[in-house]
C-alpha positions as CSV (number, residue, x, y, z in Angstrom):
1,M,0.0,0.0,0.3
2,M,1.4,3.3,-0.9
3,F,0.5,6.8,0.3
4,E,1.0,10.2,-1.2
5,G,3.1,12.9,1.0
6,D,3.0,12.3,4.8
7,D,-0.6,10.6,5.1
8,G,0.2,7.4,6.1
9,A,0.4,6.4,9.8
10,W,2.0,3.5,11.3
11,L,1.6,1.6,14.6
12,G,4.4,-0.3,16.9
13,I,3.5,-2.3,19.6
14,D,6.2,-3.5,22.2
15,L,5.7,-6.2,24.9
16,G,8.2,-5.4,27.5
17,T,8.9,-6.8,30.6
18,Q,7.1,-4.5,32.8
19,S,4.8,-2.8,30.0
20,V,3.2,-2.9,26.8
21,R,3.9,0.1,24.9
22,A,2.1,1.4,21.8
23,L,3.3,4.1,19.5
24,L,1.4,5.7,16.5
25,V,3.8,7.9,14.5
26,T,3.4,9.5,10.8
27,A,5.7,8.2,7.4
28,D,8.0,10.9,8.8
29,G,8.4,9.8,12.5
30,T,6.0,12.4,14.1
31,P,4.4,10.7,17.0
32,L,0.7,10.8,16.7
33,G,-0.1,8.9,19.7
34,T,1.3,6.5,22.5
35,G,-0.4,4.2,25.1
36,T,1.1,2.0,27.8
37,A,-0.4,-0.6,30.2
38,P,1.5,-2.5,33.0
39,L,2.2,-6.2,33.2
40,T,2.6,-8.4,36.2
41,N,5.9,-10.8,36.4
42,H,5.6,-13.9,38.6
43,R,8.9,-14.5,40.0
44,D,10.4,-17.4,42.5
45,G,14.0,-17.5,42.2
46,V,15.0,-18.8,38.7
47,R,11.1,-19.1,37.6
48,H,10.0,-16.0,35.8
49,E,6.5,-16.4,34.1
50,Q,3.9,-14.0,32.8
51,D,0.3,-14.8,32.1
52,P,-0.2,-14.3,28.4
53,G,-4.0,-13.4,28.7
54,E,-2.5,-10.4,30.4
55,W,-0.5,-9.3,27.3
56,W,-3.5,-9.2,25.1
57,E,-5.5,-7.2,27.9
58,A,-2.4,-4.9,28.0
59,V,-2.1,-4.5,24.4
60,C,-5.6,-3.6,23.9
61,T,-5.5,-1.1,26.6
62,A,-2.4,0.7,25.2
63,S,-3.5,0.7,21.4
64,R,-6.8,1.9,22.5
65,S,-4.8,4.9,24.2
66,A,-2.5,5.2,21.0
67,V,-5.0,5.9,18.5
68,R,-7.6,7.9,20.6
69,G,-8.6,10.6,19.0
70,Q,-7.1,10.0,15.5
71,H,-9.1,10.2,12.6
72,L,-7.4,7.1,11.0
73,S,-9.8,6.7,8.0
74,R,-8.2,9.9,6.9
75,L,-4.8,8.8,7.8
76,R,-4.8,5.6,6.6
77,L,-3.3,3.5,8.8
78,G,-1.0,1.5,6.8
79,G,0.3,-1.2,9.4
80,L,1.3,-2.6,12.3
81,A,4.4,-4.6,13.6
82,V,4.8,-6.2,17.1
83,C,8.0,-7.0,19.0
84,G,8.6,-9.3,22.2
85,T,11.2,-10.1,24.6
86,S,13.8,-12.5,23.2
87,G,13.6,-15.8,24.4
88,T,10.2,-15.8,25.8
89,V,8.2,-18.8,24.8
90,L,5.0,-20.7,25.7
91,L,2.6,-24.0,24.2
92,T,-0.6,-22.7,22.4
93,D,-3.0,-24.8,20.9
94,T,-3.2,-24.9,16.8
95,Q,-5.3,-21.7,16.8
96,G,-2.8,-19.5,18.7
97,R,-4.5,-19.8,22.0
98,P,-2.1,-19.9,25.2
99,L,-2.2,-23.5,26.8
100,T,0.7,-22.7,29.2
101,P,2.1,-19.6,30.8
102,G,4.5,-17.6,28.9
103,L,8.4,-18.7,30.3
104,M,10.1,-15.2,30.1
105,Y,13.5,-14.1,28.4
106,D,15.4,-14.8,32.0
107,D,13.7,-18.0,33.2
108,G,16.1,-20.3,34.6
109,R,14.8,-23.8,34.8
110,A,15.6,-25.3,31.9
111,V,19.4,-26.2,32.9
112,A,19.4,-30.0,31.9
113,E,17.5,-29.1,28.5
114,A,20.0,-26.3,27.8
115,A,23.0,-28.6,28.2
116,R,21.2,-31.4,26.2
117,V,21.1,-28.8,23.2
118,G,24.4,-26.9,24.2
119,M,22.5,-23.7,24.4
120,Q,22.1,-20.7,27.1
121,T,19.4,-21.2,29.6
122,S,17.9,-17.7,28.7
123,W,17.2,-19.0,24.8
124,A,13.9,-20.4,24.1
125,L,14.6,-23.8,22.5
126,P,15.6,-25.2,26.1
127,K,12.6,-23.4,27.6
128,A,10.3,-24.9,24.9
129,M,11.6,-28.5,25.6
130,W,10.9,-27.9,29.3
131,L,7.4,-27.2,28.9
132,L,6.7,-29.9,26.5
133,E,8.1,-32.3,29.1
134,E,6.5,-30.3,31.9
135,Y,3.1,-30.1,30.5
136,G,3.1,-32.6,27.9
137,R,2.2,-32.4,23.9
138,G,-1.4,-32.1,24.5
139,Q,-1.8,-31.2,28.1
140,G,-2.1,-27.9,28.2
141,K,-3.4,-26.0,31.5
142,G,-5.6,-23.3,29.5
143,Q,-3.6,-20.1,30.4
144,G,-5.0,-16.9,29.3
145,Q,-8.3,-18.5,28.4
146,G,-10.2,-19.5,31.5
147,K,-8.8,-21.9,33.6
148,G,-8.9,-25.5,32.3
149,Q,-9.9,-24.7,28.5
150,G,-7.8,-25.7,25.9
151,Q,-6.9,-29.3,28.0
152,G,-6.2,-32.1,25.4
153,Q,-5.1,-29.7,22.5
154,V,-2.0,-30.3,20.6
155,A,0.6,-27.9,21.5
156,R,2.6,-25.5,19.4
157,V,5.8,-23.7,20.3
158,T,5.0,-20.3,20.4
159,H,6.8,-16.9,20.8
160,Q,5.5,-14.1,23.0
161,P,4.4,-11.6,19.6
162,D,2.7,-14.7,18.1
163,V,-0.1,-15.0,20.8
164,I,-1.0,-11.0,20.1
165,T,-0.5,-11.3,16.1
166,A,-2.9,-14.6,15.8
167,R,-5.7,-12.3,18.4
168,L,-5.1,-9.4,15.9
169,T,-6.0,-11.6,13.0
170,G,-8.3,-13.9,14.2
171,G,-6.1,-17.3,13.9
172,P,-3.1,-19.0,13.8
173,V,-0.1,-17.2,12.0
174,P,3.7,-17.9,11.5
175,T,6.4,-16.9,13.4
176,D,9.2,-14.5,12.4
177,S,12.9,-15.6,12.2
178,S,14.1,-13.1,14.6
179,H,11.9,-14.5,17.3
180,A,12.9,-18.2,16.0
181,L,16.2,-17.9,16.2
182,K,16.7,-18.8,19.9
183,T,14.4,-21.5,19.4
184,G,17.1,-23.0,17.0
185,Y,16.0,-21.7,13.7
186,D,18.9,-21.7,10.8
187,T,18.5,-17.9,9.8
188,E,21.2,-19.0,7.0
189,R,19.6,-21.7,5.3
190,E,15.8,-20.7,6.5
191,V,14.8,-24.0,8.2
192,W,14.4,-25.8,11.1
193,P,17.5,-27.9,11.4
194,P,17.4,-31.6,10.9
195,R,18.4,-32.0,14.6
196,L,15.3,-30.6,15.5
197,A,13.2,-33.0,13.2
198,Y,11.8,-35.0,16.5
199,L,9.9,-32.1,17.3
200,G,7.6,-32.4,14.5
201,E,4.4,-30.7,14.5
202,V,5.3,-28.4,17.8
203,L,7.3,-26.2,15.8
204,P,5.7,-23.5,14.0
205,E,6.1,-22.0,10.4
206,V,8.7,-19.4,9.9
207,V,8.7,-16.2,7.7
208,R,11.2,-13.5,7.7
209,P,10.4,-10.0,9.5
210,G,8.5,-7.8,7.4
211,S,6.3,-10.2,6.0
212,R,2.6,-9.8,5.7
213,L,0.8,-12.2,8.2
214,G,-3.0,-10.7,7.8
215,E,-5.3,-8.3,8.5
216,V,-6.8,-7.0,11.8
217,C,-10.2,-8.9,12.3
218,R,-13.3,-7.0,13.3
219,A,-13.4,-8.6,16.8
220,A,-9.8,-7.3,17.1
221,A,-10.6,-4.1,15.9
222,E,-13.2,-3.7,18.7
223,A,-11.4,-4.6,21.3
224,T,-8.1,-2.6,20.6
225,G,-9.2,0.6,18.4
226,I,-7.2,-0.4,15.4
227,P,-9.1,-0.3,12.3
228,A,-10.3,-3.4,10.9
229,G,-8.3,-4.4,7.5
230,T,-5.1,-2.9,8.8
231,P,-2.2,-5.4,7.6
232,V,-0.3,-7.3,10.0
233,I,3.3,-7.6,10.0
234,A,5.6,-9.9,11.2
235,G,8.1,-8.1,13.7
236,M,11.4,-8.7,15.3
237,T,12.8,-9.4,18.7
238,D,12.9,-6.0,21.1
239,G,16.8,-5.8,20.8
240,C,16.1,-5.6,17.0
241,A,13.2,-3.3,17.4
242,A,15.4,-0.9,19.2
243,Q,18.2,-1.0,16.9
244,I,15.8,-0.4,13.8
245,A,14.5,2.7,16.3
246,S,18.0,3.9,16.3
247,G,18.6,3.8,12.7
248,A,21.8,1.7,12.9
249,L,21.2,-0.4,10.2
250,R,23.9,0.6,7.2
251,Y,26.8,-1.7,7.4
252,G,29.3,-1.2,10.2
253,A,27.0,0.7,12.5
254,W,25.9,-0.3,15.9
255,N,23.3,0.3,18.4
256,S,24.0,0.1,22.3
257,V,20.7,-0.3,24.1
258,L,20.8,0.2,27.6
259,G,18.2,-0.9,30.0
260,T,18.1,-3.1,33.1
261,T,20.8,-5.0,31.0
262,L,23.2,-4.2,27.8
263,V,22.3,-5.5,24.6
264,L,24.5,-4.1,21.3
265,K,23.4,-5.0,17.8
266,G,24.9,-4.0,14.4
267,A,24.3,-4.3,10.6
268,S,26.6,-6.6,8.3
269,A,26.3,-7.8,4.8
270,R,27.8,-11.1,6.2
271,P,27.2,-13.2,9.7
272,V,29.6,-12.6,12.2
273,R,30.9,-16.0,13.0
274,D,31.3,-16.7,17.1
275,D,31.9,-20.5,18.2
276,T,30.9,-19.7,21.7
277,G,27.6,-18.6,20.7
278,V,28.1,-15.3,22.4
279,V,27.5,-13.2,19.2
280,Y,24.6,-14.3,17.4
281,N,23.0,-12.8,14.0
282,H,19.4,-12.0,13.1
283,R,18.4,-11.9,9.7
284,A,17.0,-8.5,8.5
285,P,14.3,-8.2,6.2
286,D,16.3,-7.9,3.1
287,G,18.5,-10.8,3.6
288,S,21.3,-8.9,5.2
289,W,22.3,-9.5,8.9
290,L,22.1,-7.9,12.4
291,P,24.7,-9.8,14.5
292,G,24.8,-8.8,18.5
293,G,24.9,-10.0,22.0
294,A,23.5,-9.5,25.3
295,S,25.3,-8.7,28.3
296,S,24.0,-9.2,32.1
297,V,25.2,-6.0,33.3
298,G,23.4,-3.1,33.1
299,A,21.2,-0.3,35.2
300,G,19.7,-2.7,37.0
301,A,22.9,-3.1,39.0
302,L,22.3,0.4,40.0
303,P,21.1,0.9,43.9
304,A,17.5,1.2,44.5
305,G,15.8,4.1,46.2
306,S,17.9,6.7,44.8
307,D,17.3,9.9,42.1
308,P,19.1,9.3,39.2
309,A,19.4,12.8,37.9
310,T,20.8,13.8,41.9
311,M,23.3,10.5,42.0
312,D,24.4,11.4,38.2
313,G,25.6,15.0,39.5
314,R,27.4,13.8,42.1
315,A,29.1,10.9,40.7
316,A,30.9,13.4,38.2
317,G,33.1,14.3,41.0
318,Y,34.3,10.8,41.0
319,E,36.1,10.2,37.4
320,P,37.5,7.4,37.8
321,S,35.7,5.7,41.0
322,G,38.0,4.9,43.8
323,A,36.3,1.3,43.2
324,L,36.4,-1.2,39.8
325,T,33.2,-2.9,39.5
326,Y,31.4,-5.6,37.2
327,P,28.0,-4.6,37.5
328,L,26.0,-7.6,36.7
329,T,22.2,-7.6,37.4
330,S,22.0,-11.6,38.1
331,P,24.6,-14.3,38.2
332,G,26.1,-15.5,35.1
333,E,27.4,-13.7,32.0
334,R,26.5,-14.1,28.1
335,F,28.4,-11.3,26.5
336,P,31.6,-10.1,25.9
337,F,32.2,-14.0,27.4
338,L,30.0,-16.8,28.3
339,A,30.8,-17.5,32.1
340,P,27.7,-19.1,33.8
341,D,29.2,-18.9,37.1
342,A,30.3,-15.3,37.0
343,T,29.2,-12.7,39.7
344,A,29.1,-9.2,40.3
345,F,32.0,-8.1,42.1
346,T,34.0,-4.8,43.1
347,L,37.5,-4.2,43.7
348,G,38.3,-1.4,46.3
349,T,35.8,0.2,48.7
350,P,33.6,3.1,47.4
351,A,34.6,6.1,49.1
352,S,30.8,7.2,49.2
353,E,27.3,6.0,48.0
354,A,27.7,8.7,45.0
355,D,31.2,6.7,44.3
356,R,29.2,3.6,44.6
357,W,27.1,4.9,41.9
358,A,30.2,6.0,39.9
359,A,31.5,2.7,39.9
360,V,28.3,1.0,38.6
361,L,28.3,3.9,35.7
362,Q,32.0,3.3,34.7
363,G,31.4,-0.5,34.9
364,V,28.7,-0.7,32.7
365,A,30.6,1.3,30.1
366,F,34.0,-0.6,30.6
367,T,31.7,-3.6,29.6
368,E,30.4,-1.7,26.7
369,R,33.6,-1.0,25.4
370,L,34.7,-5.1,26.0
371,C,31.8,-5.8,23.9
372,L,33.0,-3.9,21.0
373,D,36.6,-5.1,21.6
374,Y,35.3,-8.4,21.1
375,L,33.1,-7.9,18.4
376,H,36.5,-6.5,16.8
377,H,38.2,-9.6,17.9
378,L,35.6,-11.9,15.7
379,G,36.3,-9.7,12.5
380,A,32.9,-7.6,12.6
381,G,32.7,-4.1,11.1
382,I,32.5,-1.7,14.3
383,D,33.7,1.6,12.4
384,G,30.2,3.3,11.4
385,P,27.9,5.2,13.6
386,L,27.1,4.4,17.1
387,T,24.0,4.8,18.8
388,F,22.8,4.9,22.2
389,T,19.0,3.9,22.9
390,G,17.4,2.3,25.8
391,G,16.0,3.9,29.4
392,A,19.3,4.6,30.4
393,A,20.2,6.9,27.3
394,R,17.5,9.3,29.3
395,S,20.8,10.3,31.5
396,A,22.9,13.0,29.8
397,Y,25.5,12.3,32.0
398,W,25.9,8.7,31.7
399,N,25.9,9.2,27.8
400,Q,29.0,11.6,27.9
401,L,30.5,9.4,30.3
402,R,30.1,6.3,27.8
403,A,31.3,8.0,25.1
404,D,34.2,9.3,26.9
405,I,35.1,5.6,28.0
406,L,34.4,4.2,24.5
407,G,36.5,7.1,23.0
408,R,34.3,7.6,20.1
409,P,31.6,9.6,19.2
410,A,27.8,8.6,19.8
411,R,24.3,9.4,18.8
412,V,20.8,9.5,20.9
413,P,17.9,9.8,19.1
414,E,14.6,11.7,20.3
415,Q,12.4,8.6,20.2
416,I,14.3,5.4,22.2
417,E,12.0,3.1,22.2
418,P,11.6,-0.2,20.3
419,A,7.7,0.5,19.7
420,L,9.0,2.9,17.1
421,G,11.2,0.4,15.2
422,M,8.3,-1.8,15.0
423,A,6.2,1.2,13.2
424,V,9.3,1.8,11.1
425,L,9.1,-2.0,10.2
426,A,5.6,-1.6,9.2
427,A,6.3,1.4,7.1
428,H,9.0,-0.4,5.1
429,A,6.7,-3.4,4.5
430,G,4.0,-0.8,3.3
431,L,5.8,1.5,1.6
432,G,8.3,-0.8,-0.2
433,T,11.4,1.1,0.8
434,S,14.3,-0.2,2.1
435,L,14.4,-0.9,6.2
436,A,17.4,1.5,6.1
437,D,16.0,4.3,3.9
438,T,12.7,4.0,6.1
439,A,14.4,4.4,9.2
440,D,16.5,7.2,7.8
441,R,13.0,9.4,7.4
442,M,11.7,8.3,10.7
443,V,14.2,8.2,13.2
444,R,15.2,11.5,14.3
445,I,18.6,12.5,16.2
446,R,18.4,14.5,19.2
447,T,22.1,14.4,20.2
448,V,25.5,14.2,19.1
449,L,28.1,13.4,21.8
450,A,31.8,13.8,21.1
451,P,34.1,12.1,23.5
452,R,36.7,14.5,25.8
453,A,40.2,12.9,25.2
454,S,41.4,14.1,28.4
455,H,38.4,12.2,30.2
456,T,39.0,9.1,28.0
457,A,42.6,9.2,29.1
458,R,41.4,9.0,32.8
459,F,39.7,5.5,32.1
460,T,42.6,3.6,30.6
461,E,44.2,2.2,33.6
462,P,40.8,1.0,35.3
463,Y,39.7,-0.4,31.8
464,A,43.1,-2.4,31.6
465,R,43.0,-3.5,35.2
466,L,39.1,-4.8,34.8
467,V,40.3,-7.0,31.8
468,D,43.2,-8.3,33.5
469,E,40.7,-9.2,36.5
470,L,38.2,-10.7,34.2
471,E,41.1,-12.7,32.5
472,T,42.2,-14.1,36.1
473,R,39.0,-15.2,37.0
474,G,38.8,-17.4,34.2
475,W,35.8,-15.9,32.4
476,L,37.4,-13.7,29.7
477,P,39.5,-16.0,27.4
478,T,43.0,-15.1,27.3
479,P,43.2,-14.3,23.2
480,V,40.3,-11.9,23.8
481,A,42.2,-10.3,26.6
482,N,45.4,-9.9,24.7
483,H,43.5,-8.5,21.7
484,T,42.0,-6.0,23.9
485,R,45.3,-4.7,25.3
486,T,46.7,-4.8,21.7
487,R,44.3,-1.8,20.9
488,L,44.2,-0.2,24.3
489,N,48.0,0.0,23.5
490,Q,47.4,0.9,19.7
491,K,44.8,3.7,20.7
492,A,47.2,5.2,23.6
493,S,50.3,5.6,20.9
494,D,48.1,7.0,18.6
495,S,46.9,9.5,21.0
């Protein structure tokens, strides 16, 4: 569907951990409406579940708010796309109705299954196997549709957004290859690999992101306020959605998503090979590649109960901090190295609460730099523009600190929500323009940060000390540590 001028409107829906967010924008990225609705998390030790029925109710609330008051017949809503948390999985019946709770991206129960398939416990395949063993292929428990309904149904492995797109279209839909990646889908050959043949019909059909899944049915239109007939487009994971929202889609560009944890995603003509599985590759709608990895460090390690703006201002007096911190938000690290037994640590004693805050901010930035060094070690192109998104990108101080520690410029867009990325993806599919060109039109850069050389130099020694400590603990492989030191020495000599 093509539009003349700027009459097109596009809707992105983001199924986050804490809430569902919906964003309606024009074809040039101008926001028209937003909506949000909270989600309930059920945590108990390594267990982390959500009720899929609550996903749909939250989508209805957020979407109604986003489209309220808009003259969509005049704007002609061109399409929508939905993203979810990577690795969140459940079982549904053949019509896409939930039979089990949703096991969230960080649910850690599938330890034995992960060992059998050689994956991280956070990936979807081990959790899907756990669900099949726990509930059986036809023993669902009717989650999200009334207690007991759906019992005896044939179970299908389903990813979080597929529950929503099935409700929107009124029937079962394929999943997208981005969400299917962590369920073991072969994105290069675009098939389920032979080693998963034993799972048979429980695995879904897969299409590329940007494919048309169907149209919003009348029942869904009444529930959500989205006009019936609106095209529903296959989405991507939340990390990829944030990357699209950042505009980091030209080869060599990278987007650093900093929220509770840290995710780096880039754009490449070829997959970035990594035998350890630390870096994996999503496939873009045009067949190119979006390599990246997800760390367990992030803003979630900051002390609770403090005002971030106040603490940022006080932390500026501690550059560098008197303590060196590796700020994991939970046990185990996934990127820039794989260390399931890694734990957070602090070397030295912070002089104050402000110094402790500074140590966490700097520790995240050191990890971010090590991620980029690791990508360089793998041969990835990392010399393109770097963009900061995620909730932490709201902190002007932390943004500048990260640019200083990385020693490279960075951009901060006006909109930092994954929902914008899904609106861009829907517009790409509807307008027929390339994803990169569509993002260039719709993504607006708010700030460009330049690193301050004198500040970068302050952090050279603590960064080198952190690399040494990670290697000594046996978490960071020596070849990677040596490569990082070589790059550090080269930059020191160049300066």
